[in-house]
N, C-alpha and C positions, 0 to 999 in steps of 0.2 A: 296439376299433375301432368307429367310429360312421360312419353314412352318412346323407345328407340324404334325408328322406321329406317329401312335401307332404300337406297335409291341407286339404280344403275345408270351411270353416265358413260358415254363413249370417251376415248381419250381426248379428242378436240375439246368437248364441252368441259371436261374436267380441268383441262389446261386453262381454258378461258376463265373458268371460275376461280382457280387459283391465281391467275394473273390480276384479276380484278380485286380480289381479296388483299393481295400484296399492295396493290396501288391504293386501296382504301385503308390500309393498315387494320384490316379486319381478318377473321378466319374464314376459311371456305364454308365451314359449318354456318357461320353468321350470314354470309352472302346467300346460301341456299335457303335458310329460314326466312330472311327478309324477302327473298324472291317469291317463296311460296305464300308468305303472308299477304304481300301485295296483290299477288294473283287471285287469291281467294277473296280478298276484300273487294276487288274490282269485279269479279265475277258474281259475288253475292249482289252487289249493287246493279249490275246488269240484269240479273234474274228478277230482282225486286222491280225494276222499271218494266221488264217484260210482263210481269204479273199485273202491275198497274195498268198497262197499256190494254192488256186483254180484258181486264175489269172495266175500263172506260169504254172500250169497244162494245162490250155487252151491255153496259148501261146505255149507251147510245142507241143500240138496236132495239132495246126495250122501250126507251122513252122517247126517241128522236131529238132530244134536247142537245143543242150544239150552239157554238159561237162560230162565226164565219173567220176565215183566215185574214181578212181585211180588217175586221173588229179587233182581233187579237194583235195584229201588226201595229194598228193605230195606238192600242193600249201599251204594247211594249216600247214603241217609240217614245211615249211620254214619260217613261220611267227616269228618274233622276232630274226631271225638269221642274220649273216653278208650277206647271200646269199638268201635274201627273193625273191621269184619268183613272176613275174607278174601273175594276175588271168588268169586261162585257158580260151582259146577261145572256144566259142561254135561252134559246127559242126553238120553236119546232119548225 
């Protein structure tokens, strides 16, 4: 289901959208919908990451379990090699 929503753009932005739409052989409507869609998806991912970070921080505060940066760096450097290391174990 879709519904109509209006958006106010200044003349400069409206012209930029129209110019881009012409260059891409799309409508201004399509350009604006695509821009909003990409923005919302990006911001939803950013918010999910923020929430995961807060949860991880809270878990660390409660348990004290962690892996050192050195351990994680060593593990990440092994990715894609013949000697890929297992993920580091958390410790207090």
